[in-house]
C-alpha positions in Angstrom: 17.1 0.0 1.6 14.8 0.1 4.2 12.5 2.8 5.5 11.6 3.0 9.1 8.1 1.8 10.0 5.7 3.7 12.3 2.2 2.5 13.3 -0.2 4.6 11.1 -3.0 6.6 12.5 -6.6 5.2 12.6 -7.3 7.8 10.0 -5.2 6.1 7.2 -6.7 2.9 8.1 -10.2 3.9 8.0 -10.0 5.7 5.0 -8.1 3.5 2.6 -9.7 0.2 4.1 -13.2 0.9 2.2 -11.1 1.8 -1.1 -8.8 -1.2 -0.9 -11.6 -3.6 -0.2 -13.9 -2.0 -3.4 -10.7 -2.1 -5.7 -10.4 -6.0 -4.5 -13.9 -6.7 -5.4 -13.8 -5.1 -8.7 -10.3 -7.1 -9.4 -11.5 -10.4 -8.2 -14.6 -10.5 -10.0 -12.9 -10.6 -13.3 -12.3 -13.8 -15.4 -10.2 -15.4 -18.0 -6.5 -15.7 -18.8 -5.2 -12.5 -20.6 -2.2 -14.4 -22.0 -3.9 -17.3 -23.2 -2.3 -19.7 -20.9 -3.3 -21.6 -17.9 -3.4 -25.1 -17.4 -0.2 -26.9 -16.0 1.6 -23.8 -16.5 -0.7 -21.9 -13.9 -0.2 -25.1 -11.6 3.5 -24.1 -11.1 4.7 -21.7 -8.6 7.0 -18.9 -10.0 9.9 -17.9 -8.5 9.7 -14.7 -6.0 6.5 -15.8 -4.5 5.8 -17.8 -1.5 2.6 -18.4 0.8 3.9 -15.7 3.1 5.9 -13.4 0.8 6.2 -11.9 -2.7 9.5 -10.2 -4.3 9.0 -7.3 -6.4 12.0 -6.1 -8.2 12.4 -2.2 -9.5 15.3 -0.1 -10.6 15.8 3.4 -9.9 18.2 6.1 -10.8 19.8 6.7 -7.4 22.8 8.2 -8.5 23.8 10.1 -11.9 22.5 12.9 -13.6 18.9 12.2 -13.3 19.2 10.8 -9.6 16.0 13.2 -8.7 13.9 10.3 -10.1 15.5 8.3 -7.8 13.0 9.7 -4.8 10.1 7.8 -6.5 11.5 4.9 -4.4 10.6 6.6 -1.1 6.8 6.5 -2.2 6.9 3.1 -3.3 8.5 1.7 -0.3 6.3 3.9 2.1 2.9 2.3 0.4 4.3 -1.2 0.8 5.5 -0.8 4.2 2.0 0.6 5.1 0.3 -2.4 3.7 2.7 -4.7 5.3 2.3 -3.1 8.5 -1.4 -2.5 8.5 -2.9 -5.4 6.9 -0.2 -8.1 7.2 0.6 -7.7 3.4 -1.8 -8.3 0.3 -4.2 -10.6 0.4 -4.6 -12.3 -3.1 -7.9 -13.9 -4.7 -6.2 -17.3 -3.8 -6.6 -16.6 -0.4 -3.1 -16.2 0.7 -1.7 -12.8 2.5 1.8 -12.0 1.4 4.2 -9.5 2.7 5.6 -7.4 -0.2 9.4 -7.2 -0.4 10.8 -4.5 -2.8 14.4 -5.6 -4.4 15.9 -2.5 -5.6 18.9 -1.4 -7.8 20.4 1.6 -9.0 20.1 1.8 -12.9 21.6 5.3 -13.0 19.0 6.3 -15.8 21.5 4.4 -17.9 19.6 1.7 -20.3 22.7 -0.6 -20.1 23.1 -0.3 -16.5 19.0 -0.6 -16.2 19.3 -4.0 -18.5 22.3 -5.1 -16.3 20.6 -4.7 -13.1 17.0 -6.1 -14.1 18.9 -9.2 -15.2 20.3 -9.5 -11.9 17.2 -9.0 -10.2 15.4 -11.6 -12.3 18.4 -14.1 -12.6 20.2 -13.9 -9.3 17.6 -12.4 -6.9 14.8 -14.5 -8.3 12.1 -11.6 -8.1 8.6 -12.5 -9.1 8.0 -9.4 -11.5 9.4 -6.0 -12.4 7.4 -2.8 -11.6 7.6 1.0 -11.9 11.0 1.1 -13.5 11.4 4.9 -14.3 11.9 6.3 -17.6 11.3 5.3 -21.3 15.0 4.5 -21.9 15.5 2.4 -19.1 12.2 0.3 -19.9 13.1 0.0 -23.6 16.3 -1.4 -22.8 14.6 -3.9 -20.5 11.5 -4.9 -22.6 12.6 -7.5 -24.9 14.6 -9.3 -22.0 11.6 -9.5 -19.8 9.0 -10.5 -22.4 11.4 -13.3 -23.8 11.8 -14.5 -20.1 7.9 -14.2 -19.5 8.3 -12.0 -16.6 5.6 -9.2 -15.7 6.9 -5.7 -16.6 4.1 -3.9 -15.1 3.2 -0.3 -14.5 6.4 1.1 -15.9 6.9 4.7 -15.2 6.7 6.3 -18.6 4.1 7.4 -20.9 5.6 5.7 -24.1 2.8 4.1 -26.2 4.6 0.9 -26.8 3.9 -0.5 -23.5 0.2 -0.8 -24.5 0.3 -0.3 -28.4 1.7 -3.5 -29.3 0.3 -6.4 -26.8 1.3 -9.0 -29.5 4.8 -8.1 -29.5 4.8 -7.3 -25.7 2.2 -9.4 -23.8 4.0 -9.1 -20.4 4.3 -5.1 -20.4 2.3 -2.6 -19.2 2.6 1.2 -18.2 0.7 3.2 -16.0 0.3 7.1 -16.9 -1.6 8.5 -20.0 0.6 7.7 -23.1 2.3 10.7 -24.5 0.7 10.4 -27.7 -2.7 11.2 -25.6 -0.8 14.0 -23.9 0.3 15.4 -27.2 -3.5 15.1 -28.4 -4.4 17.3 -25.6 -2.0 20.0 -26.1 -2.8 20.2 -29.8 -6.6 20.5 -28.6 -5.5 23.6 -26.7 -3.9 25.1 -29.6 -6.8 24.5 -31.6 -9.2 26.5 -29.4 -6.6 29.1 -28.1 -4.1 29.8 -30.9 -5.4 27.8 -34.1 -2.5 29.9 -36.1 0.2 28.9 -33.7 3.7 28.2 -35.3 5.3 25.6 -32.9 8.6 25.1 -31.9 9.4 21.5 -30.4 12.5 20.6 -28.2 12.7 17.1 -27.2 14.9 14.4 -25.5 16.7 12.5 -28.2 15.2 8.9 -26.9 12.1 6.9 -27.3 10.5 9.3 -24.7 10.9 12.3 -26.7 10.3 10.9 -30.0 7.2 9.2 -29.0 5.7 12.7 -28.0 7.1 14.2 -31.1 5.3 11.5 -33.3 2.2 11.9 -31.2 2.3 15.7 -31.6 2.8 15.6 -35.4 -0.1 13.2 -35.7 -2.4 15.4 -33.9 -1.3 18.5 -36.2 -1.7 16.4 -39.2 -5.3 15.8 -38.1 -6.2 19.2 -37.1 -8.4 21.6 -39.3 -6.5 24.4 -38.1 -3.3 26.3 -39.4 -1.3 25.0 -36.7 2.4 24.5 -38.0 5.4 22.9 -36.6 8.3 25.4 -38.0 11.4 24.1 -35.9 12.5 21.1 -34.4 15.7 20.5 -31.9 16.8 17.5 -29.8 19.0 17.0 -26.9 21.1 14.4 -25.2 20.6 13.5 -21.3 24.3 14.0 -21.1 24.3 17.7 -22.3 25.1 20.2 -19.9 23.3 23.2 -21.6 20.5 23.9 -24.3 21.6 27.1 -25.2 22.4 26.2 -28.9 19.1 24.4 -29.4 17.1 27.2 -27.6 18.6 29.9 -29.8 18.1 28.1 -33.2 14.3 27.5 -31.9 14.1 31.2 -31.2 15.3 31.9 -34.5 12.6 30.2 -36.2 10.1 32.7 -35.0 7.8 30.5 -33.4 4.9 31.6 -31.7 4.6 28.3 -29.3 6.9 26.1 -27.6 6.6 22.5 -26.6 9.1 21.5 -24.1 9.3 17.7 -24.1 11.8 17.2 -21.4 13.1 16.1 -18.0 12.9 18.6 -15.0 16.6 19.5 -15.3 16.4 20.6 -19.1 12.9 21.9 -18.5 14.3 24.6 -15.9 17.1 25.4 -18.2 14.7 26.0 -21.3 12.4 28.2 -19.3 15.5 30.2 -17.7 16.6 30.8 -21.6 13.1 32.1 -22.5 13.0 34.3 -19.2 16.5 35.8 -20.3 15.8 36.2 -24.0 13.7 38.2 -26.4 11.9 35.3 -27.6 8.2 35.4 -26.2 6.1 32.7 -27.6 2.3 33.1 -26.7 1.9 29.4 -25.6 4.5 27.5 -23.6 3.9 23.8 -23.1 6.2 21.7 -20.6 5.5 18.0 -21.0 4.0 16.5 -17.6 7.2 14.5 -16.8 9.0 18.0 -16.2 6.4 19.8 -14.8 7.3 19.7 -11.4 6.8 22.6 -9.0 9.6 21.4 -6.7 12.0 20.0 -9.2 11.6 22.2 -12.2 9.9 25.6 -11.1 11.3 26.5 -7.8 15.0 25.9 -8.3 14.6 28.8 -11.1 12.2 31.0 -9.5 8.4 30.9 -10.2 8.5 34.3 -11.8 10.1 32.5 -14.8 7.3 29.9 -15.2 4.2 32.1 -15.4 1.7 31.2 -18.1 3.2 27.8 -18.8 1.0 25.0 -19.5 1.0 21.3 -18.8 -1.1 18.4 -18.4 -1.8 16.3 -15.1 -3.2 13.0 -14.7 -2.4 12.9 -10.8 -2.7 15.5 -7.7 0.5 17.4 -7.0 1.4 17.4 -3.5 2.9 20.8 -3.9 -0.1 22.4 -5.0 -2.4 23.8 -2.5 -5.6 23.3 -4.4 -5.3 19.5 -3.2 -4.8 20.1 0.3 -8.5 19.4 1.4 -8.8 16.4 -0.9 -9.0 13.2 1.2 -6.7 11.4 -1.1 -4.1 13.8 -0.7 -4.4 13.8 3.1 -4.1 9.9 3.2 -1.0 10.1 0.7 0.9 12.8 2.9 -0.3 10.9 6.2 1.3 7.5 4.7 4.4 9.4 3.6 5.0 11.2 6.8 4.7 7.8 8.7 6.5 5.3 6.6 9.3 7.3 4.8 12.0 9.7 6.0 10.6 12.4 3.4 10.8 15.8 5.2 9.0 17.9 2.6 5.9 16.3 2.0 5.2 18.7 -1.1 8.2 16.9 -3.0 6.8 15.7 -6.4 8.9 12.6 -6.9 7.7 10.2 -4.3 4.2 10.6 -5.4 5.0 8.5 -8.7 6.1 5.7 -6.9 3.5 5.8 -4.5 0.9 5.7 -7.5 2.8 3.0 -9.4 3.0 0.5 -6.1 -0.7 1.3 -5.2 -1.5 0.0 -8.7 0.7 -3.1 -8.2 -1.1 -3.9 -4.7 -4.5 -3.7 -6.4 -3.4 -6.0 -8.9 -2.0 -8.5 -6.3 -5.4 -8.5 -4.8 -7.1 -9.8 -7.9 -4.4 -12.7 -8.4 -6.1 -16.1 -8.4 -3.0 -18.3 -9.0 0.6 -17.4 -7.8 2.1 -17.6 -10.9 3.5 -15.0 -13.3 0.5 -15.5 -15.7 -1.9 -15.3 -12.8 -0.4 -11.4 -11.9 -0.6 -10.3 -15.6 -4.4 -11.8 -15.8 -5.1 -9.7 -12.7 -3.3 -6.6 -14.0 -5.2 -6.9 -17.1 -8.6 -7.1 -15.5 -8.8 -3.8 -13.6 -12.1 -2.4 -13.9 -12.9 1.0 -12.5 -10.2 0.7 -9.8 -10.2 3.8 -7.7 -7.0 5.4 -7.0 -6.6 8.2 -4.3 -4.0 10.1 -6.2 -5.5 10.3 -9.7 -7.4 13.3 -10.7 -11.2 13.5 -10.0 -13.0 11.3 -12.3 -10.3 9.0 -13.2 -9.8 5.4 -12.5 -7.6 2.7 -13.4 -9.0 0.4 -16.3 -7.5 -2.4 -18.4 -8.3 -5.4 -20.5 -6.7 -7.7 -22.7 -7.4 -5.5 -25.5 -6.9 -2.2 -23.4 -3.4 -1.7 -21.8 -3.5 2.0 -21.1 -4.5 2.0 -17.4 -5.1 5.7 -16.9 -6.6 7.6 -19.7 -7.9 10.7 -18.0 -5.9 14.0 -17.7 -6.6 17.8 -17.2 -4.9 20.6 -18.4 -3.3 23.1 -16.0 -1.7 26.7 -16.2 0.9 28.0 -13.7 -0.1 31.3 -12.0 1.4 33.1 -9.4 2.9 30.1 -7.4 0.8 27.3 -8.2 -0.9 25.6 -10.9 -4.4 26.3 -11.9 -6.8 23.9 -13.7 -8.0 25.4 -17.0 -10.1 22.4 -18.4 -12.6 19.8 -17.6 -11.5 16.1 -17.1 -10.4 15.1 -20.7 -11.6 11.4 -20.9 -9.7 9.2 -23.5 -10.8 6.0 -22.4 -10.0 3.1 -24.8 -8.6 5.6 -27.3 -5.2 5.8 -26.9 -4.3 2.8 -28.9 -5.7 4.8 -31.9 -4.0 7.8 -31.0 -0.9 6.0 -30.9 -0.7 4.5 -34.3 
């Protein structure tokens, strides 16, 4: 798959060049091997990389029930095309400038398919690394294989805590967004301050994504000094066609707060149920992976989302509060120049952009053209600026800190847009303890 490449305006080049250079300096100043290797192994060039190009593999659900997530590819490819066109590729710390080639495949958001496609990318296509794979189920299906094969599995598009909580088990894996356990803690904090006697009903996806969130929420409630109580739990399968039965049972619990740990399609169904029913919980939380204006709210109507709460760690292109933000302007100009996306407010492409912006910054710090060299750079990111993270947030990693983004804000939907209702919540270095 290819996007049409056009020359960017001087504005993009000038605005991003300074940030790219600064991030590169932050990375290249880091020393040491994160995985404890080096020596002769580091001397050997890895598959998928030459002095002039580097192949990164990624699977997306281009088809299937959750194909909306496949649009993340457009943001990823747009940023890669921008870097290749404007700078001739990415210049790594070994002095070589390499064009980035994205090798993609359709995983249909199916774990078995994801495993099959990733194995082909590694063994048949010979990619250097796997990056930005979407979803907890798909990443769970490939994590053992990639770690057993010593293939970098970086910036996974999921907030499951295991990508960072168990580096001794999965030394070649790392996520990107704040962990679901951290997000859960933020929601409990909100209830502590605004509804300390809440009786909570939980709807969750029956996979690692939903269960990870559930565990984190329960842990935070147990640590709370308030009267918050979980009174009902219901799960659903991604193959389900309706949530009416689960929602009816949750409503019957008499819960005064609802937490929807879903994907956009099912969040829309749950919000529709709430709107149509007599159940009117005081607080309705929608987990951030489902809190898209374009994918969740607009399809059912903004009147059905009034007052819902979610967390954000990046700037939503559909939200006008970011219209004058320089990072948002840069993002939209790159997307309009290097992709066929017509609606620049669409939510999904920004995720792919976010992940591959981080990939490029890590590649800048790579001192050796090896897979371990990439992991050393990935695990040595120190206050790296990112144009689409919320104000005050940077990318930070270390051998003992595999949670790149640990800052988020809370927002509430009012009228037709989100309104930020909290200061930046910083959890730098705390996610591992919250995930136990």
